[in-house]
Backbone of each chain as ProteinMPNN parsed JSONL, in Angstrom:
{"seq_chain_A": "DVKVTQSSRYLVKRTGEKVFLECVQDMDHENMFWYRQDPGLGLRLIYFSYDVKMKEKGDIPEGYSVSREKKERFSLILESASTNQTSMYLCASNSAPGTDTQYFGPGTRLTVL", "coords_chain_A": {"N_chain_A": [[124.256, 58.15, 142.154], [122.99, 58.387, 145.633], [119.735, 59.169, 146.868], [117.913, 61.008, 148.659], [114.631, 61.886, 149.497], [112.302, 64.439, 150.819], [109.201, 64.95, 151.677], [108.365, 67.77, 152.363], [109.603, 70.799, 152.231], [109.052, 73.303, 153.646], [106.662, 73.72, 156.288], [103.778, 74.553, 158.046], [102.014, 74.124, 160.746], [99.193, 73.872, 163.032], [99.13, 74.106, 166.677], [98.306, 70.867, 168.159], [97.513, 69.284, 165.911], [97.78, 66.74, 163.389], [100.522, 65.436, 162.099], [102.433, 64.573, 159.507], [105.542, 63.578, 158.027], [107.1, 62.685, 155.291], [109.471, 60.464, 154.178], [111.757, 59.419, 151.675], [113.809, 56.666, 150.143], [116.206, 56.047, 147.432], [117.901, 53.939, 147.03], [117.653, 51.482, 148.231], [118.557, 51.117, 150.915], [118.743, 49.635, 153.954], [118.892, 50.841, 156.428], [116.905, 53.706, 158.044], [116.76, 57.015, 159.489], [115.476, 59.518, 161.665], [116.229, 62.711, 162.447], [116.241, 65.484, 164.683], [116.947, 69.144, 164.174], [118.128, 71.592, 166.245], [119.428, 74.987, 166.898], [122.763, 75.21, 168.163], [122.157, 72.568, 169.372], [122.813, 70.732, 167.697], [122.435, 67.86, 165.64], [119.927, 65.633, 166.83], [118.894, 62.481, 167.588], [115.811, 60.878, 166.686], [114.036, 58.668, 166.027], [115.032, 55.356, 164.772], [115.007, 52.901, 162.047], [115.795, 49.67, 161.243], [114.771, 47.865, 159.437], [111.906, 46.847, 157.601], [109.06, 47.676, 159.094], [110.15, 47.586, 161.471], [111.57, 49.357, 164.485], [113.606, 51.634, 166.174], [113.859, 53.441, 169.283], [115.163, 56.748, 169.686], [117.106, 59.326, 170.834], [115.433, 61.093, 171.416], [112.587, 60.195, 171.363], [110.171, 61.235, 172.504], [106.707, 61.914, 172.106], [106.808, 61.607, 169.56], [106.035, 59.38, 166.802], [106.96, 56.613, 164.379], [106.816, 55.126, 161.331], [107.261, 52.379, 158.818], [106.492, 50.91, 156.227], [107.059, 50.308, 153.887], [110.473, 49.262, 152.319], [111.741, 51.246, 151.084], [110.528, 53.793, 152.21], [110.28, 56.099, 155.16], [108.222, 57.175, 157.61], [107.567, 59.746, 159.72], [105.748, 60.497, 162.359], [103.636, 63.245, 164.539], [101.875, 63.094, 166.889], [100.1, 65.092, 168.01], [100.645, 67.855, 167.444], [102.977, 70.325, 168.831], [104.183, 73.612, 170.151], [106.928, 73.427, 171.109], [107.781, 71.67, 169.226], [108.597, 72.54, 166.665], [110.823, 72.909, 164.535], [113.69, 71.881, 162.524], [113.558, 69.026, 160.481], [115.588, 66.232, 159.716], [116.07, 63.534, 157.431], [117.728, 60.757, 156.941], [119.527, 57.727, 155.349], [121.317, 54.701, 155.467], [123.147, 51.882, 154.461], [123.922, 49.263, 155.462], [124.09, 47.288, 158.75], [126.159, 48.678, 161.015], [127.534, 50.188, 159.005], [128.986, 53.55, 158.586], [128.6, 55.596, 157.092], [126.111, 58.043, 156.635], [123.22, 59.22, 154.722], [121.944, 62.272, 153.85], [118.445, 63.666, 153.663], [117.227, 67.061, 152.179], [115.925, 68.399, 154.513], [113.019, 69.05, 156.454], [111.644, 72.251, 157.568], [109.69, 72.665, 160.155], [106.784, 74.499, 161.289], [105.233, 75.399, 164.21], [102.075, 76.421, 165.168]], "CA_chain_A": [[124.298, 58.978, 143.422], [122.115, 58.158, 146.805], [118.943, 60.22, 146.682], [117.04, 60.709, 149.998], [113.869, 63.052, 149.463], [111.779, 64.578, 151.819], [107.871, 65.622, 150.998], [107.982, 69.074, 152.212], [110.676, 71.976, 152.436], [108.274, 73.872, 154.644], [105.621, 73.035, 156.772], [103.381, 75.475, 159.02], [101.107, 73.36, 161.221], [98.782, 74.165, 164.623], [99.139, 73.212, 167.941], [97.378, 69.617, 168.182], [97.254, 68.777, 164.439], [98.462, 65.549, 163.813], [101.321, 66.017, 161.047], [103.329, 63.642, 158.664], [106.804, 63.817, 157.787], [107.477, 61.675, 154.578], [111.087, 60.431, 153.369], [112.236, 58.301, 150.661], [115.49, 56.904, 149.523], [116.132, 55.417, 146.101], [118.835, 52.974, 147.119], [117.64, 50.059, 148.87], [119.121, 51.025, 152.099], [117.971, 48.86, 154.973], [118.466, 51.756, 157.456], [116.486, 54.931, 158.025], [116.55, 57.852, 160.437], [115.016, 60.738, 161.649], [116.779, 63.736, 163.408], [115.799, 66.868, 164.758], [118.232, 69.745, 164.39], [118.065, 72.854, 166.58], [120.462, 75.487, 166.927], [123.093, 74.864, 169.461], [121.989, 71.065, 170.062], [123.391, 69.527, 166.54], [121.404, 66.816, 165.589], [119.475, 64.724, 167.777], [118.147, 61.27, 166.782], [114.5, 60.885, 167.292], [113.813, 57.126, 165.819], [115.504, 54.944, 163.459], [114.804, 51.848, 161.69], [116.726, 48.624, 160.283], [114.216, 47.077, 158.445], [110.584, 47.152, 157.54], [108.212, 47.08, 160.529], [111.235, 47.48, 162.618], [111.884, 50.724, 164.712], [113.857, 51.672, 167.675], [113.798, 54.958, 169.746], [116.514, 57.531, 169.427], [117.237, 59.958, 172.046], [114.376, 61.953, 171.837], [111.471, 59.999, 171.175], [108.789, 61.562, 173.289], [106.13, 62.813, 171.527], [106.869, 60.992, 168.191], [106.155, 57.882, 166.716], [107.151, 56.347, 163.128], [106.061, 54.367, 160.619], [107.906, 51.744, 157.994], [105.599, 49.907, 155.909], [107.947, 49.981, 152.863], [111.846, 49.827, 152.738], [112.521, 52.86, 150.561], [109.767, 55.013, 152.717], [110.191, 55.908, 156.549], [107.307, 58.447, 157.952], [107.741, 60.82, 161.338], [104.336, 61.389, 162.78], [103.694, 63.828, 165.302], [100.353, 62.646, 167.014], [99.56, 66.235, 168.338], [101.862, 69.001, 167.467], [103.159, 71.134, 169.998], [105.047, 74.417, 169.475], [108.31, 73.075, 171.214], [108.078, 70.97, 167.943], [108.978, 73.418, 165.828], [112.188, 72.613, 164.394], [114.243, 71.295, 161.236], [113.769, 67.58, 160.571], [116.111, 65.606, 158.627], [115.81, 62.205, 157.338], [118.804, 59.983, 156.451], [119.788, 56.522, 155.354], [122.527, 53.993, 155.005], [123.114, 50.622, 153.451], [124.203, 48.207, 156.325], [124.321, 47.377, 159.99], [127.521, 49.188, 161.304], [127.616, 51.561, 158.291], [129.052, 54.872, 159.306], [128.338, 57.167, 156.528], [124.568, 58.343, 156.522], [123.013, 60.334, 153.417], [120.833, 62.962, 154.153], [117.648, 64.606, 152.746], [117.19, 68.308, 152.179], [115.194, 68.641, 155.519], [111.885, 69.945, 156.465], [111.47, 73.094, 158.201], [108.196, 72.794, 160.609], [106.519, 75.559, 162.478], [103.799, 74.758, 164.964], [101.912, 77.757, 165.786]], "C_chain_A": [[122.931, 58.264, 144.442], [121.186, 59.441, 146.843], [118.016, 60.159, 147.833], [116.301, 62.136, 149.688], [112.874, 63.206, 150.346], [110.401, 65.531, 151.498], [107.829, 66.925, 151.223], [109.199, 69.595, 152.647], [110.53, 72.641, 153.978], [107.075, 73.406, 155.157], [105.03, 74.17, 157.984], [101.97, 74.426, 159.59], [100.492, 73.934, 162.806], [98.939, 73.278, 165.587], [97.875, 72.128, 167.857], [96.779, 69.191, 167.064], [97.896, 67.554, 164.694], [99.304, 65.84, 162.492], [102.18, 64.661, 160.777], [104.154, 63.966, 158.332], [107.158, 62.789, 157.054], [109.147, 61.547, 154.214], [111.099, 59.336, 152.71], [113.436, 58.093, 150.177], [115.258, 56.056, 148.571], [117.328, 54.208, 146.236], [119.011, 51.857, 147.745], [118.269, 50.01, 149.991], [118.482, 50.352, 153.051], [117.656, 49.749, 156.311], [117.881, 53.272, 157.713], [116.517, 55.539, 159.424], [115.972, 59.094, 160.381], [115.545, 61.798, 162.561], [115.952, 65.107, 163.25], [116.794, 67.747, 164.966], [117.582, 71.324, 164.79], [119.425, 73.696, 166.998], [121.318, 75.629, 168.337], [123.132, 73.374, 169.837], [122.506, 70.241, 168.702], [122.05, 69.119, 166.155], [121.224, 65.757, 166.7], [118.653, 63.976, 167.328], [117.026, 60.987, 167.629], [113.988, 59.19, 167.477], [114.74, 56.535, 164.69], [114.994, 53.512, 163.386], [115.843, 51.018, 160.598], [116.08, 47.705, 159.565], [112.826, 47.433, 158.487], [109.695, 46.76, 158.628], [109.015, 47.47, 161.455], [111.873, 49.134, 162.999], [112.737, 50.497, 166.189], [114.214, 53.259, 168.126], [115.14, 55.436, 169.604], [116.561, 58.096, 170.76], [116.32, 60.639, 172.749], [113.238, 61.744, 171.331], [110.016, 60.705, 171.274], [108.056, 62.709, 172.391], [105.765, 62.711, 169.93], [106.543, 59.961, 168.141], [106.39, 57.676, 164.579], [106.647, 55.091, 162.616], [107.044, 53.739, 159.349], [107.258, 50.711, 157.45], [106.468, 49.271, 154.739], [109.553, 50.066, 153.289], [112.382, 51.316, 152.2], [111.523, 54.302, 151.643], [110.041, 55.088, 154.319], [109.301, 57.44, 156.953], [107.842, 58.908, 159.464], [106.319, 61.348, 161.51], [104.581, 62.006, 164.297], [102.105, 63.798, 165.524], [99.426, 63.662, 167.348], [100.756, 67.063, 168.416], [101.658, 69.765, 168.554], [104.363, 72.337, 169.617], [106.736, 74.147, 169.785], [108.722, 71.809, 170.228], [108.577, 71.622, 166.996], [110.714, 73.381, 165.457], [112.664, 72.219, 162.918], [114.39, 69.919, 161.048], [114.587, 67.224, 159.382], [115.86, 63.928, 158.518], [117.197, 61.866, 156.731], [118.944, 58.369, 156.411], [121.142, 55.896, 155.352], [122.193, 52.627, 154.933], [123.335, 49.642, 154.464], [124.331, 48.224, 157.615], [125.761, 47.863, 160.318], [128.101, 49.766, 160.445], [127.886, 52.632, 158.442], [128.615, 55.882, 158.447], [126.769, 57.067, 156.36], [124.345, 59.269, 155.548], [121.648, 60.746, 154.135], [119.812, 63.316, 153.346], [117.826, 65.863, 153.125], [116.372, 68.895, 153.479], [113.709, 69.479, 155.327], [111.737, 70.734, 157.645], [110.086, 73.399, 158.578], [108.367, 74.009, 161.65], [105.269, 75.219, 162.827], [103.564, 75.814, 165.757], [100.779, 77.505, 166.989]], "O_chain_A": [[121.997, 57.683, 143.889], [121.664, 60.575, 146.851], [117.315, 59.151, 147.918], [116.888, 63.215, 149.611], [112.413, 62.155, 150.79], [110.526, 66.696, 151.121], [107.244, 67.54, 150.331], [109.886, 68.925, 153.419], [111.263, 72.626, 154.967], [106.411, 72.652, 154.446], [105.847, 74.607, 158.795], [101.07, 74.08, 158.824], [101.281, 74.371, 163.644], [98.917, 72.049, 165.513], [96.723, 72.445, 167.563], [95.632, 68.745, 167.095], [98.434, 67.223, 165.75], [98.704, 66.573, 161.705], [102.521, 63.864, 161.651], [103.97, 65.153, 158.063], [107.567, 61.812, 157.681], [109.877, 62.519, 154.022], [110.509, 58.324, 153.09], [114.161, 59.013, 149.797], [114.287, 55.302, 148.633], [117.505, 53.578, 145.193], [120.075, 51.256, 147.895], [118.667, 48.889, 150.305], [117.273, 50.55, 152.935], [116.69, 49.614, 157.062], [118.748, 54.113, 157.475], [116.348, 54.838, 160.422], [115.898, 59.751, 159.343], [115.13, 61.624, 163.707], [115.336, 65.625, 162.319], [117.628, 67.444, 165.819], [116.869, 72.038, 164.085], [120.412, 73.078, 167.398], [120.818, 76.031, 169.388], [124.045, 72.951, 170.546], [122.557, 69.015, 168.802], [120.964, 69.691, 166.254], [122.117, 65.172, 167.313], [117.685, 64.404, 166.7], [117.052, 60.862, 168.853], [113.677, 58.603, 168.513], [115.139, 57.255, 163.774], [114.601, 52.925, 164.395], [116.434, 51.429, 159.6], [116.692, 46.765, 159.057], [112.46, 48.264, 159.318], [109.615, 45.595, 159.017], [108.43, 47.765, 162.497], [112.429, 49.9, 162.211], [112.616, 49.595, 167.017], [114.749, 54.086, 167.388], [116.115, 54.704, 169.432], [116.13, 57.48, 171.735], [116.198, 60.845, 173.956], [112.629, 62.686, 170.824], [109.083, 60.736, 170.472], [108.443, 63.828, 172.053], [104.931, 63.319, 169.259], [106.587, 59.274, 169.161], [106.012, 58.492, 163.737], [106.158, 54.183, 163.288], [107.685, 54.627, 158.787], [107.323, 49.61, 157.997], [106.612, 48.058, 154.588], [109.948, 50.7, 154.267], [113.123, 52.16, 152.704], [111.872, 55.481, 151.707], [110.017, 53.972, 154.838], [109.693, 58.563, 156.634], [108.543, 58.17, 160.156], [105.832, 62.343, 160.973], [105.391, 61.547, 165.103], [101.258, 64.25, 164.754], [98.219, 63.505, 167.166], [101.657, 66.987, 169.252], [100.599, 69.937, 169.157], [105.323, 72.047, 168.903], [107.635, 74.5, 169.021], [109.723, 71.11, 170.386], [109.23, 70.852, 166.29], [111.605, 73.837, 166.174], [111.762, 72.299, 162.084], [115.458, 69.48, 161.476], [114.416, 67.721, 158.269], [115.504, 63.235, 159.472], [117.758, 62.716, 156.04], [118.511, 57.729, 157.369], [122.109, 56.647, 155.226], [121.093, 52.203, 155.289], [122.528, 48.766, 154.154], [124.77, 49.318, 157.972], [126.617, 47.234, 159.696], [129.265, 50.063, 160.713], [126.816, 53.239, 158.507], [128.264, 56.972, 158.899], [126.26, 56.02, 155.961], [125.176, 60.168, 155.412], [120.745, 60.114, 154.683], [120.119, 63.336, 152.154], [118.432, 66.101, 154.169], [116.176, 70.105, 153.367], [113.369, 70.246, 154.427], [111.687, 70.155, 158.73], [109.322, 74.072, 157.886], [109.273, 74.4, 162.386], [104.371, 74.837, 162.077], [104.265, 76.229, 166.68], [100.417, 78.441, 167.702]]}, "seq_chain_B": "GQQLNQSPQSMFIQEGEDVSMNCTSSSIFNTWLWYKQDPGEGPVLLIALYKAGELTSNGRLTAQFGITRKDSFLNISASIPSDVGIYFCAGHYGGATNKLIFGTGTLLAVQP", "coords_chain_B": {"N_chain_B": [[120.762, 61.821, 175.597], [123.947, 60.69, 174.194], [126.29, 63.951, 173.188], [128.332, 65.342, 171.235], [131.115, 67.598, 171.811], [131.661, 70.375, 170.426], [133.898, 72.431, 169.019], [134.839, 75.609, 167.718], [131.644, 77.54, 168.473], [130.608, 79.161, 166.76], [132.249, 81.13, 163.645], [133.551, 83.89, 162.598], [135.147, 84.922, 159.647], [137.477, 86.581, 157.136], [137.604, 86.039, 153.639], [139.986, 83.821, 152.589], [141.368, 83.455, 154.845], [142.522, 80.699, 157.168], [141.074, 78.067, 158.682], [140.191, 76.446, 161.418], [138.474, 73.69, 163.708], [137.281, 71.762, 166.31], [136.528, 68.726, 167.864], [135.237, 67.049, 170.936], [135.168, 64.057, 172.64], [133.621, 62.176, 175.376], [133.742, 59.57, 174.942], [135.247, 56.505, 173.381], [135.493, 56.226, 169.854], [135.132, 54.296, 166.693], [135.287, 55.483, 164.436], [135.662, 58.649, 162.849], [133.397, 61.403, 161.71], [133.064, 64.186, 159.441], [130.75, 66.134, 158.326], [129.261, 68.632, 156.09], [126.977, 71.352, 156.171], [125.111, 73.05, 154.197], [123.442, 76.355, 153.648], [119.986, 75.658, 154.119], [120.12, 73.173, 153.19], [120.345, 69.846, 153.553], [122.791, 67.954, 155.368], [126.318, 66.758, 154.368], [128.483, 64.439, 153.278], [131.971, 65.353, 154.235], [134.368, 64.147, 155.049], [135.52, 61.157, 156.288], [137.216, 59.261, 158.812], [139.4, 56.71, 159.802], [141.161, 55.526, 161.644], [143.021, 55.851, 164.292], [145.322, 58.808, 164.74], [145.228, 59.002, 162.016], [145.705, 61.042, 159.088], [143.612, 63.247, 156.621], [143.094, 64.345, 153.831], [140.827, 66.336, 151.858], [140.644, 68.287, 149.155], [140.908, 71.495, 150.277], [140.402, 70.871, 152.565], [141.469, 69.268, 155.498], [141.319, 66.505, 158.093], [141.897, 65.193, 160.714], [142.048, 62.456, 162.968], [141.995, 61.906, 166.376], [144.74, 60.636, 168.509], [144.107, 59.266, 170.871], [141.622, 58.627, 170.278], [139.438, 60.157, 171.149], [138.964, 62.468, 170.074], [138.973, 64.944, 167.263], [139.766, 66.536, 164.45], [139.201, 69.383, 162.059], [140.246, 70.893, 159.611], [140.546, 73.978, 157.531], [141.954, 75.297, 154.675], [142.724, 78.462, 153.387], [140.009, 79.745, 152.99], [137.09, 80.419, 151.116], [134.315, 81.826, 150.147], [132.099, 80.125, 149.401], [132.564, 78.075, 151.193], [130.879, 78.648, 153.515], [128.574, 77.573, 155.785], [127.219, 75.28, 158.268], [129.481, 73.238, 160.144], [129.439, 69.81, 160.971], [130.878, 67.571, 163.251], [130.953, 63.819, 163.683], [130.751, 60.872, 165.585], [131.197, 57.15, 165.245], [130.885, 54.155, 167.098], [131.317, 51.637, 165.83], [131.246, 47.685, 165.336], [127.893, 46.162, 165.251], [125.949, 48.519, 165.544], [123.726, 51.334, 164.627], [124.049, 53.812, 164.95], [124.867, 57.514, 164.822], [126.826, 59.638, 166.536], [126.304, 62.851, 167.203], [128.113, 66.091, 166.627], [127.693, 69.368, 168.068], [127.897, 71.676, 166.378], [129.65, 73.768, 164.536], [129.275, 76.965, 163.074], [130.073, 78.973, 160.23], [131.025, 81.541, 158.629], [132.054, 83.524, 156.192], [133.457, 86.111, 154.93], [133.805, 87.856, 151.883]], "CA_chain_B": [[121.772, 61.002, 174.806], [125.464, 61.394, 174.401], [126.447, 64.538, 172.08], [129.857, 65.543, 171.093], [131.555, 68.953, 171.968], [132.371, 70.947, 169.199], [134.063, 74.239, 169.179], [134.165, 76.916, 168.344], [130.396, 77.475, 168.234], [130.467, 79.633, 165.533], [133.297, 81.694, 163.244], [133.472, 84.904, 161.453], [136.214, 84.938, 159.09], [137.653, 87.009, 156.212], [138.175, 85.11, 153.075], [141.581, 83.637, 152.183], [141.89, 82.792, 156.207], [142.482, 79.379, 157.487], [140.016, 77.824, 159.718], [140.334, 75.25, 162.389], [137.368, 73.343, 164.425], [137.359, 70.437, 166.939], [135.249, 67.79, 168.668], [135.564, 66.247, 171.855], [134.164, 62.893, 173.479], [134.146, 61.3, 176.653], [133.95, 57.739, 174.473], [136.104, 56.36, 172.57], [135.144, 55.948, 168.561], [136.071, 53.749, 166.04], [135.173, 56.04, 163.003], [134.961, 59.982, 162.995], [133.192, 61.537, 160.367], [132.735, 65.419, 159.451], [129.952, 66.812, 157.494], [128.99, 70.038, 156.149], [125.422, 71.631, 155.802], [124.807, 74.356, 153.356], [122.227, 76.703, 154.19], [118.842, 75.138, 153.602], [120.09, 71.52, 152.691], [121.152, 68.258, 154.697], [124.534, 67.413, 155.508], [126.745, 66.132, 153.463], [129.661, 63.777, 154.017], [133.215, 65.788, 153.877], [135.811, 63.244, 155.04], [135.651, 59.948, 157.016], [138.597, 59.014, 159.268], [139.174, 55.307, 160.507], [141.867, 54.554, 162.44], [143.748, 56.987, 165.351], [146.367, 59.281, 163.945], [145.013, 59.368, 160.619], [145.221, 62.519, 158.523], [143.009, 62.806, 155.564], [142.516, 65.347, 152.813], [140.06, 66.621, 150.787], [140.783, 69.708, 148.572], [141.532, 72.574, 151.092], [140.301, 70.157, 153.837], [142.233, 68.313, 156.235], [140.738, 66.162, 158.858], [142.575, 64.214, 161.663], [141.572, 61.456, 163.887], [143.038, 62.097, 167.486], [145.468, 59.688, 168.99], [143.333, 58.94, 172.09], [140.497, 58.196, 169.634], [138.233, 60.702, 171.629], [138.683, 63.4, 169.56], [138.915, 64.788, 165.9], [139.79, 68.17, 164.231], [139.069, 69.672, 160.802], [141.113, 72.526, 159.037], [140.156, 74.558, 156.038], [142.75, 76.301, 154.245], [142.353, 79.458, 152.338], [138.421, 79.917, 152.806], [136.178, 80.861, 149.955], [132.801, 82.259, 150.347], [131.218, 79.024, 149.647], [132.631, 77.454, 152.598], [130.007, 79.327, 154.47], [127.669, 76.487, 156.287], [127.442, 74.656, 159.295], [130.106, 71.742, 160.07], [128.914, 68.875, 162.024], [131.473, 66.223, 163.414], [129.977, 62.888, 164.142], [131.356, 59.767, 165.864], [130.426, 56.158, 165.228], [131.36, 53.298, 167.654], [131.739, 50.556, 165.288], [130.198, 47.12, 165.381], [126.64, 46.574, 164.707], [125.226, 49.723, 165.893], [123.583, 52.088, 163.714], [123.837, 55.139, 165.241], [125.881, 58.011, 164.761], [126.46, 60.55, 167.854], [126.681, 63.936, 166.125], [128.355, 67.218, 167.374], [126.761, 70.37, 168.415], [127.792, 72.199, 164.997], [130.25, 75.262, 163.776], [128.901, 77.834, 161.921], [131.348, 79.239, 159.593], [130.548, 82.631, 158.096], [133.302, 84.195, 155.138], [133.523, 87.532, 154.333], [134.494, 88.357, 150.939]], "C_chain_B": [[122.724, 61.525, 174.602], [125.358, 62.835, 173.343], [127.693, 65.388, 172.527], [130.071, 67.013, 171.446], [132.408, 69.053, 170.978], [132.598, 72.499, 169.307], [134.739, 74.68, 168.029], [132.687, 76.781, 167.879], [130.06, 78.085, 166.742], [132.07, 80.429, 165.13], [132.787, 82.543, 162.375], [134.625, 85.497, 160.774], [136.508, 85.791, 157.8], [138.379, 85.931, 154.737], [139.696, 85.122, 152.719], [142.063, 83.053, 153.894], [141.788, 81.085, 156.51], [141.73, 79.013, 158.734], [140.431, 76.388, 160.364], [138.989, 75.018, 163.348], [138.101, 72.012, 164.887], [136.165, 69.824, 167.784], [136.037, 66.908, 169.542], [134.71, 65.258, 172.321], [134.505, 62.77, 174.768], [134.276, 59.877, 176.425], [134.768, 57.945, 173.536], [135.373, 55.816, 171.134], [136.113, 55.438, 167.776], [136.275, 54.748, 164.616], [134.666, 57.726, 163.519], [134.682, 60.3, 161.701], [132.617, 63.14, 160.519], [131.925, 65.946, 158.109], [129.778, 68.296, 157.309], [127.407, 70.368, 155.562], [125.349, 72.964, 155.235], [123.473, 74.802, 153.72], [120.703, 76.382, 153.14], [118.73, 73.719, 153.083], [120.474, 70.959, 153.803], [122.234, 68.487, 154.663], [124.829, 66.571, 154.969], [128.311, 65.907, 153.807], [130.787, 64.657, 153.54], [134.146, 64.797, 153.923], [135.572, 62.374, 156.234], [136.949, 59.22, 157.53], [138.534, 57.587, 160.443], [139.886, 54.921, 161.412], [142.873, 56.126, 162.958], [144.784, 57.295, 164.787], [146.161, 59.487, 162.527], [144.975, 60.612, 160.265], [144.659, 62.431, 157.205], [142.887, 63.965, 154.937], [141.304, 64.963, 152.068], [139.956, 68.107, 149.952], [141.424, 70.231, 149.403], [141.261, 71.832, 152.491], [141.045, 69.088, 154.296], [141.53, 67.643, 157.493], [142.09, 65.246, 159.633], [141.738, 63.691, 162.777], [142.281, 61.459, 165.237], [143.286, 60.924, 168.051], [144.829, 59.206, 170.189], [142.039, 58.544, 171.452], [139.172, 59.035, 170.381], [138.111, 62.266, 171.186], [139.097, 64.242, 168.157], [138.927, 66.771, 165.668], [139.821, 68.184, 162.805], [139.455, 71.016, 160.407], [140.569, 72.454, 157.489], [141.311, 75.74, 155.875], [142.348, 77.234, 153.095], [141.067, 79.379, 152.053], [137.909, 80.769, 151.625], [134.96, 81.295, 150.615], [131.984, 80.991, 150.139], [131.474, 78.044, 150.501], [131.676, 77.76, 153.566], [129.017, 77.702, 154.687], [127.991, 76.155, 157.612], [128.299, 73.504, 159.05], [129.708, 71.097, 161.35], [130.265, 67.644, 161.996], [130.504, 65.068, 163.888], [131.164, 61.532, 164.561], [130.383, 58.597, 165.956], [131.489, 55.295, 166.179], [131.949, 52.058, 166.893], [130.991, 49.598, 165.743], [128.875, 46.969, 164.656], [125.819, 47.598, 164.746], [125.21, 50.494, 164.554], [123.74, 53.528, 163.824], [124.961, 55.771, 165.048], [125.509, 59.069, 166.174], [127.363, 61.986, 166.912], [127.202, 65.001, 167.214], [127.357, 68.43, 167.158], [126.925, 71.401, 166.72], [128.792, 73.575, 165.172], [129.837, 75.86, 162.803], [129.769, 78.601, 161.396], [130.502, 80.401, 158.403], [131.883, 83.397, 157.457], [132.55, 85.345, 154.478], [133.964, 87.782, 153.382], [135.641, 89.525, 151.007]], "O_chain_B": [[122.777, 62.75, 174.706], [124.339, 62.867, 172.654], [127.994, 65.901, 173.605], [129.054, 67.699, 171.349], [133.384, 68.39, 170.627], [131.834, 73.428, 169.568], [135.253, 73.789, 167.353], [132.441, 75.988, 166.97], [129.406, 77.555, 165.844], [132.975, 80.427, 165.963], [131.892, 82.302, 161.565], [135.112, 86.526, 161.242], [135.481, 85.728, 157.124], [139.405, 85.256, 154.828], [140.43, 86.103, 152.594], [143.029, 82.306, 154.046], [140.915, 80.394, 155.986], [141.825, 79.704, 159.748], [140.919, 75.438, 159.753], [138.417, 76.027, 163.762], [139.002, 71.376, 164.341], [135.154, 70.375, 168.219], [137.038, 66.248, 169.262], [133.513, 65.526, 172.43], [135.555, 63.197, 175.247], [134.719, 59.066, 177.239], [135.069, 58.984, 172.949], [134.598, 54.878, 171.325], [137.32, 55.68, 167.792], [137.276, 54.709, 163.901], [133.721, 58.018, 164.251], [135.273, 59.853, 160.718], [131.875, 63.438, 161.455], [132.477, 66.12, 157.022], [130.079, 69.107, 158.185], [126.826, 69.724, 154.688], [125.556, 73.946, 155.947], [122.542, 74.058, 154.028], [120.438, 76.705, 151.983], [117.713, 73.161, 152.671], [120.868, 71.501, 154.835], [122.71, 69.294, 153.865], [124.118, 65.576, 154.824], [129.114, 66.678, 154.331], [130.723, 64.844, 152.325], [134.77, 64.526, 152.897], [135.411, 62.993, 157.286], [137.677, 58.635, 156.729], [137.898, 57.469, 161.491], [139.484, 53.999, 162.121], [143.254, 57.076, 162.275], [145.423, 56.396, 164.242], [146.969, 60.166, 161.893], [144.317, 61.404, 160.939], [145.143, 61.544, 156.503], [142.457, 64.832, 155.699], [140.862, 63.861, 151.743], [139.102, 68.932, 150.278], [142.549, 69.776, 149.603], [141.89, 72.2, 153.483], [141.263, 68.087, 153.614], [140.995, 68.561, 158.114], [143.053, 64.772, 159.031], [140.9, 64.347, 163.396], [143.371, 60.89, 165.168], [142.376, 60.108, 168.196], [145.549, 58.256, 170.496], [141.254, 58.046, 172.259], [138.025, 58.62, 170.216], [137.396, 63.104, 171.735], [140.249, 63.819, 168.062], [138.451, 67.735, 166.267], [140.34, 67.244, 162.203], [138.997, 72.063, 160.864], [140.307, 71.563, 156.681], [141.533, 76.714, 156.595], [141.766, 76.869, 152.073], [140.77, 78.971, 150.93], [138.476, 81.821, 151.327], [134.778, 80.963, 151.786], [131.036, 80.907, 150.919], [130.664, 77.124, 150.616], [131.675, 77.031, 154.558], [128.867, 76.892, 153.773], [128.973, 76.676, 158.141], [128.121, 72.787, 158.066], [129.642, 71.614, 162.465], [130.573, 66.986, 161.002], [129.417, 65.322, 164.407], [132.199, 61.312, 163.932], [129.249, 58.653, 166.433], [132.692, 55.552, 166.151], [132.975, 51.518, 167.305], [130.063, 49.934, 166.48], [128.694, 47.544, 163.583], [124.891, 47.61, 163.937], [126.066, 50.487, 163.669], [123.576, 54.316, 162.893], [126.026, 55.155, 165.028], [124.41, 59.257, 166.697], [128.433, 62.077, 166.31], [126.887, 64.928, 168.402], [126.459, 68.483, 166.318], [125.908, 71.704, 166.097], [128.504, 74.368, 166.068], [129.964, 75.412, 161.664], [130.48, 79.092, 162.272], [129.631, 80.106, 157.585], [132.716, 83.847, 158.244], [131.523, 85.46, 153.81], [135.09, 88.18, 153.679], [136.212, 89.89, 149.979]]}, "name": "protein", "num_of_chains": 2, "seq": "DVKVTQSSRYLVKRTGEKVFLECVQDMDHENMFWYRQDPGLGLRLIYFSYDVKMKEKGDIPEGYSVSREKKERFSLILESASTNQTSMYLCASNSAPGTDTQYFGPGTRLTVLGQQLNQSPQSMFIQEGEDVSMNCTSSSIFNTWLWYKQDPGEGPVLLIALYKAGELTSNGRLTAQFGITRKDSFLNISASIPSDVGIYFCAGHYGGATNKLIFGTGTLLAVQP"}
């Protein structure tokens, strides 16, 4: 079974803090993704990575950066957290270019005060 | 970025009722996917559709890939309380692209 894990289920941070969200997958997948989920807006892609040290912007990359130093780990970084980044963050992975199915982690609910 | 129009936005039904939801796009997709997100969890794939007109079942769930390739439908028969959650459609353009385009989600509540 594919397993995608996220470092925290719930996180509370203050405005201006630097925030790291970690995601690890154990299936040797090439592709990894970060989404944010907001009510009524569905899932919106922030960044994705198709290989170690490779990244591409998704639809809403502003205010975020990412890091992929190892194949199994993909980190989302909020350089200076703001209240409008309060959201559910979901990590996903899949195995090869063009593969449609993505496997999701359980999500991190981030609250920025 | 593009998002898919998914309707209804929410549904509150009695146990045993059938449920229908749909997803429409302005673009053609090569693959349609339906995911379910249980409360407090990440989305899990329910059904994948690969051909226009295709009808695929997974237990009480049936999904269809629209003939125009711009829409898809999900039906749940004889709903039960564990069907509660958010249902997302997603489209894939095919080729080498890695991206999925997700719908806005349908929240389903089932009253026992």
